[in-house]
Backbone as CSV, one residue per row, in Angstrom:
resi,resn,N_x,N_y,N_z,CA_x,CA_y,CA_z,C_x,C_y,C_z
1,MET,20.284,-1.719,15.298,19.384,-2.440,14.414,17.947,-2.177,14.864
2,LYS,17.049,-2.027,13.898,15.645,-1.754,14.213,14.962,-2.952,14.870
3,ARG,13.921,-2.667,15.616,13.166,-3.726,16.290,11.994,-4.219,15.458
4,THR,11.497,-3.391,14.536,10.372,-3.826,13.705,10.900,-4.563,12.477
5,SER,9.991,-5.176,11.737,10.407,-5.974,10.581,10.700,-5.136,9.343
6,LEU,10.386,-3.854,9.354,10.625,-2.997,8.193,12.072,-2.515,8.202
7,LEU,12.871,-3.012,7.255,14.288,-2.673,7.200,14.622,-1.637,6.134
8,ASN,13.740,-1.398,5.165,14.026,-0.453,4.096,14.045,0.961,4.665
9,SER,15.210,1.616,4.600,15.361,2.929,5.239,14.525,4.005,4.557
10,ASP,14.392,3.961,3.228,13.576,4.965,2.528,12.113,4.870,2.951
11,LEU,11.607,3.664,3.015,10.208,3.466,3.390,9.980,3.821,4.856
12,SER,10.895,3.442,5.713,10.786,3.770,7.131,10.821,5.284,7.342
13,GLN,11.667,5.984,6.580,11.757,7.440,6.690,10.445,8.101,6.275
14,VAL,9.853,7.652,5.188,8.583,8.229,4.732,7.511,8.035,5.795
15,ILE,7.440,6.872,6.367,6.430,6.601,7.396,6.654,7.517,8.602
16,ALA,7.900,7.705,8.994,8.212,8.572,10.142,7.801,10.013,9.891
17,MET,7.752,10.423,8.633,7.423,11.810,8.290,5.929,12.033,8.046
18,LEU,5.113,10.994,8.085,3.685,11.140,7.801,2.965,11.931,8.879
19,GLY,2.004,12.718,8.449,1.084,13.388,9.351,-0.304,12.774,9.175
20,HIS,-1.213,13.150,10.038,-2.576,12.633,9.985,-3.197,12.920,8.618
21,GLY,-3.683,11.884,7.962,-4.331,12.029,6.668,-3.406,11.876,5.473
22,ASP,-2.093,11.832,5.701,-1.159,11.625,4.594,-1.317,10.205,4.041
23,MET,-0.988,10.053,2.760,-1.202,8.777,2.075,0.103,8.169,1.573
24,ILE,0.154,6.851,1.651,1.175,6.042,0.990,0.438,5.049,0.108
25,VAL,0.902,4.871,-1.119,0.324,3.901,-2.037,1.269,2.715,-2.124
26,LEU,0.725,1.518,-1.949,1.471,0.287,-2.213,0.930,-0.252,-3.522
27,GLY,1.811,-0.438,-4.494,1.351,-0.806,-5.821,2.014,-2.038,-6.385
28,ASP,1.329,-2.589,-7.381,1.892,-3.714,-8.110,2.956,-3.218,-9.075
29,ALA,3.586,-4.136,-9.775,4.702,-3.785,-10.659,4.278,-2.890,-11.820
30,GLY,2.993,-2.899,-12.168,2.533,-2.135,-13.320,1.852,-0.819,-13.016
31,LEU,1.683,-0.481,-11.750,0.995,0.764,-11.411,1.800,1.964,-11.901
32,PRO,1.187,2.845,-12.701,1.930,4.036,-13.117,2.169,4.950,-11.920
33,ILE,3.392,5.453,-11.818,3.747,6.333,-10.711,3.866,7.746,-11.260
34,PRO,2.998,8.648,-10.794,3.027,10.020,-11.313,4.233,10.790,-10.783
35,ASP,4.555,11.878,-11.479,5.574,12.789,-10.964,5.014,13.423,-9.691
36,GLY,5.836,13.666,-8.736,5.391,14.315,-7.503,5.686,13.474,-6.282
37,PRO,4.945,12.355,-6.077,5.224,11.557,-4.881,6.612,10.937,-4.945
38,ARG,7.159,10.682,-3.790,8.433,9.963,-3.732,8.220,8.545,-4.254
39,ARG,9.119,8.083,-5.076,9.044,6.734,-5.644,9.994,5.843,-4.864
40,ILE,9.442,4.774,-4.282,10.263,3.789,-3.589,10.067,2.473,-4.339
41,ASP,11.076,2.102,-5.094,10.979,0.930,-5.965,11.620,-0.264,-5.280
42,LEU,10.781,-1.188,-4.846,11.257,-2.397,-4.180,11.278,-3.599,-5.112
43,ALA,10.719,-3.455,-6.318,10.587,-4.588,-7.243,11.956,-5.149,-7.613
44,VAL,12.081,-6.461,-7.503,13.304,-7.167,-7.864,13.066,-7.988,-9.119
45,SER,11.972,-8.736,-9.114,11.562,-9.535,-10.270,10.075,-9.815,-10.103
46,ALA,9.493,-10.517,-11.064,8.055,-10.798,-10.997,7.707,-11.450,-9.658
47,ASN,6.799,-10.800,-8.939,6.284,-11.261,-7.650,7.308,-11.259,-6.510
48,VAL,8.389,-10.517,-6.670,9.374,-10.368,-5.599,9.675,-8.886,-5.439
49,PRO,9.355,-8.296,-4.281,8.567,-8.871,-3.203,7.071,-8.819,-3.509
50,ARG,6.328,-9.656,-2.817,4.873,-9.659,-2.948,4.312,-8.459,-2.189
51,LEU,3.192,-7.957,-2.659,2.569,-6.803,-2.015,2.188,-7.132,-0.570
52,GLY,1.681,-8.311,-0.324,1.296,-8.700,1.035,2.456,-8.666,2.005
53,ASP,3.643,-9.056,1.549,4.830,-9.022,2.404,5.207,-7.585,2.756
54,VAL,5.143,-6.701,1.760,5.456,-5.284,2.000,4.406,-4.680,2.930
55,LEU,3.133,-5.002,2.703,2.061,-4.497,3.557,2.280,-4.899,5.010
56,ARG,2.595,-6.163,5.258,2.826,-6.625,6.632,3.962,-5.839,7.290
57,ALA,5.051,-5.606,6.560,6.183,-4.867,7.128,5.812,-3.407,7.396
58,VAL,5.112,-2.776,6.458,4.699,-1.376,6.637,3.808,-1.230,7.864
59,LEU,2.911,-2.171,8.064,1.974,-2.080,9.181,2.639,-2.238,10.545
60,THR,3.893,-2.693,10.579,4.609,-2.746,11.868,5.014,-1.353,12.332
61,GLU,5.022,-0.372,11.401,5.447,0.987,11.753,4.388,2.052,11.534
62,MET,3.407,1.787,10.696,2.460,2.835,10.305,1.122,2.678,10.999
63,GLN,0.645,3.777,11.604,-0.712,3.826,12.155,-1.655,4.149,11.001
64,VAL,-2.538,3.219,10.673,-3.431,3.382,9.524,-4.848,3.673,9.998
65,GLU,-5.400,4.765,9.475,-6.765,5.161,9.810,-7.771,4.652,8.783
66,ARG,-7.359,4.700,7.505,-8.238,4.270,6.410,-7.412,3.538,5.367
67,VAL,-8.086,2.645,4.655,-7.475,1.928,3.538,-8.420,2.058,2.351
68,LEU,-7.858,2.414,1.193,-8.629,2.490,-0.047,-8.146,1.401,-0.978
69,LEU,-9.098,0.694,-1.570,-8.817,-0.453,-2.427,-9.666,-0.334,-3.679
70,ALA,-9.113,-0.646,-4.821,-9.882,-0.581,-6.069,-10.957,-1.665,-6.093
71,ARG,-12.152,-1.287,-6.505,-13.246,-2.253,-6.651,-12.845,-3.427,-7.525
72,GLU,-12.048,-3.127,-8.541,-11.641,-4.151,-9.486,-10.791,-5.250,-8.835
73,ALA,-10.218,-4.961,-7.679,-9.380,-5.932,-6.976,-10.194,-6.918,-6.151
74,LEU,-11.460,-6.619,-5.885,-12.272,-7.476,-5.030,-12.433,-8.863,-5.635
75,ASP,-12.475,-9.856,-4.764,-12.607,-11.249,-5.180,-13.954,-11.779,-4.704
76,PRO,-14.931,-11.913,-5.612,-16.256,-12.381,-5.197,-16.257,-13.813,-4.661
77,GLN,-15.185,-14.551,-4.898,-15.081,-15.927,-4.400,-14.647,-15.974,-2.934
78,ALA,-14.043,-14.908,-2.452,-13.546,-14.877,-1.074,-14.684,-14.532,-0.118
79,PRO,-14.670,-15.088,1.081,-15.745,-14.828,2.040,-15.954,-13.342,2.342
80,ASP,-14.876,-12.575,2.441,-14.994,-11.149,2.741,-14.787,-10.282,1.500
81,ASN,-14.711,-10.901,0.330,-14.477,-10.240,-0.963,-13.076,-9.669,-1.118
82,LEU,-12.220,-9.801,-0.114,-10.878,-9.240,-0.209,-9.955,-10.165,-0.989
83,PRO,-9.091,-9.586,-1.823,-8.133,-10.408,-2.565,-7.142,-11.074,-1.614
84,ALA,-6.587,-12.194,-2.031,-5.684,-12.976,-1.183,-4.486,-12.168,-0.706
85,TRP,-3.999,-11.218,-1.513,-2.789,-10.481,-1.142,-2.992,-9.537,0.041
86,CYS,-4.232,-9.273,0.437,-4.432,-8.415,1.616,-5.396,-9.015,2.636
87,ALA,-5.988,-10.166,2.334,-6.939,-10.784,3.264,-6.270,-11.058,4.610
88,GLY,-6.921,-10.620,5.666,-6.408,-10.832,7.014,-5.289,-9.899,7.426
89,GLU,-4.871,-9.002,6.561,-3.745,-8.111,6.858,-4.170,-6.692,7.219
90,LEU,-5.317,-6.255,6.726,-5.699,-4.855,6.870,-6.173,-4.541,8.285
91,PRO,-5.706,-3.427,8.855,-6.086,-3.074,10.214,-7.499,-2.503,10.322
92,VAL,-8.070,-2.083,9.210,-9.436,-1.552,9.171,-10.106,-2.086,7.904
93,ALA,-11.433,-2.068,7.895,-12.157,-2.480,6.697,-11.867,-1.489,5.573
94,PRO,-11.520,-1.978,4.393,-11.192,-1.049,3.306,-12.423,-0.385,2.710
95,GLU,-12.205,0.813,2.221,-13.208,1.500,1.422,-12.850,1.224,-0.032
96,THR,-13.850,1.059,-0.883,-13.548,0.774,-2.279,-13.785,2.009,-3.149
97,ILE,-12.898,2.160,-4.107,-12.973,3.223,-5.108,-12.624,2.591,-6.448
98,SER,-12.826,3.308,-7.529,-12.450,2.765,-8.834,-10.926,2.770,-8.969
99,HIS,-10.439,1.907,-9.844,-8.999,1.858,-10.107,-8.517,3.201,-10.666
100,GLU,-9.333,3.831,-11.494,-8.972,5.142,-12.047,-8.836,6.186,-10.942
101,GLU,-9.745,6.168,-9.973,-9.663,7.109,-8.848,-8.421,6.831,-8.008
102,LEU,-8.091,5.560,-7.805,-6.894,5.206,-7.051,-5.656,5.778,-7.749
103,LYS,-5.596,5.658,-9.068,-4.456,6.216,-9.802,-4.406,7.739,-9.676
104,ARG,-5.564,8.399,-9.712,-5.589,9.860,-9.540,-5.116,10.257,-8.140
105,LEU,-5.593,9.535,-7.127,-5.200,9.834,-5.744,-3.703,9.648,-5.516
106,SER,-3.105,8.721,-6.244,-1.684,8.437,-6.027,-0.812,9.670,-6.285
107,ALA,-1.298,10.599,-7.085,-0.541,11.826,-7.343,-0.419,12.690,-6.088
108,ARG,-1.325,12.512,-5.122,-1.305,13.294,-3.881,-0.629,12.555,-2.720
109,ALA,-0.161,11.344,-2.981,0.466,10.537,-1.932,1.851,11.082,-1.588
110,ARG,2.288,10.846,-0.379,3.665,11.197,0.020,4.655,10.297,-0.703
111,ALA,4.250,9.022,-0.913,5.127,8.073,-1.603,4.285,7.013,-2.288
112,VAL,4.834,6.503,-3.375,4.258,5.341,-4.055,5.330,4.262,-4.017
113,VAL,4.968,3.120,-3.463,5.892,2.012,-3.290,5.580,0.966,-4.355
114,ARG,6.545,0.715,-5.224,6.378,-0.283,-6.288,6.922,-1.610,-5.788
115,THR,6.037,-2.621,-5.768,6.447,-3.965,-5.394,6.626,-4.786,-6.676
116,GLY,6.989,-6.031,-6.520,7.102,-6.922,-7.668,5.810,-7.650,-7.974
117,GLU,4.749,-7.345,-7.226,3.454,-8.033,-7.378,2.973,-7.955,-8.824
118,CYS,2.559,-9.091,-9.366,2.068,-9.148,-10.742,0.608,-9.588,-10.815
119,THR,-0.140,-9.362,-9.748,-1.569,-9.631,-9.721,-2.293,-8.363,-10.170
120,PRO,-3.210,-8.468,-11.144,-3.922,-7.268,-11.601,-4.638,-6.551,-10.456
121,TYR,-4.565,-5.241,-10.458,-5.224,-4.349,-9.498,-4.742,-4.520,-8.059
122,ALA,-3.568,-5.073,-7.859,-3.020,-5.245,-6.510,-2.366,-3.929,-6.072
123,ASN,-3.218,-2.987,-5.697,-2.781,-1.653,-5.289,-3.688,-1.195,-4.156
124,LEU,-3.129,-0.459,-3.217,-3.971,0.111,-2.173,-3.365,1.395,-1.651
125,VAL,-4.229,2.199,-1.057,-3.809,3.465,-0.453,-3.975,3.326,1.056
126,LEU,-2.895,3.595,1.777,-2.924,3.604,3.240,-2.946,5.065,3.673
127,ILE,-3.919,5.407,4.519,-4.057,6.780,4.998,-3.689,6.801,6.476
128,ALA,-2.741,7.656,6.810,-2.183,7.691,8.157,-3.185,8.198,9.188
129,GLY,-3.163,7.536,10.318,-3.935,7.976,11.473,-2.983,8.562,12.505
130,VAL,-3.471,8.704,13.715,-2.640,9.181,14.821,-2.622,8.129,15.915
131,THR,-1.605,8.176,16.735,-1.471,7.162,17.781,-2.008,7.618,19.125
132,PHE,-2.621,8.795,19.158,-3.170,9.287,20.431,-4.621,9.642,20.260
């Protein structure tokens, strides 16, 4: 049995195969997934699982160098402008890009992970770093 909290074998395998600079997209239930990247569909029903829960599990195994977040997801009411689904979870300060650019970048990702999240613009790109 694994020691980390990430139990999904497909997702764990993708993370193990990442090289420096490779991308994984964590997306809401409505994010279009282009042909090309591996599709890992975790969605069970509306808001199950939540994107924040998947993010926390992924971060137990993935070394993240950069995070890209759509500008449209920012919450001006929050102290750090980060939406509730990722506030306090990100290992680095996110860079913001347009939602359209995020969708274009997803075509170059190693995998796109579909969650059950039903919050608009709840999508992010995790870019792999190195552990040395």
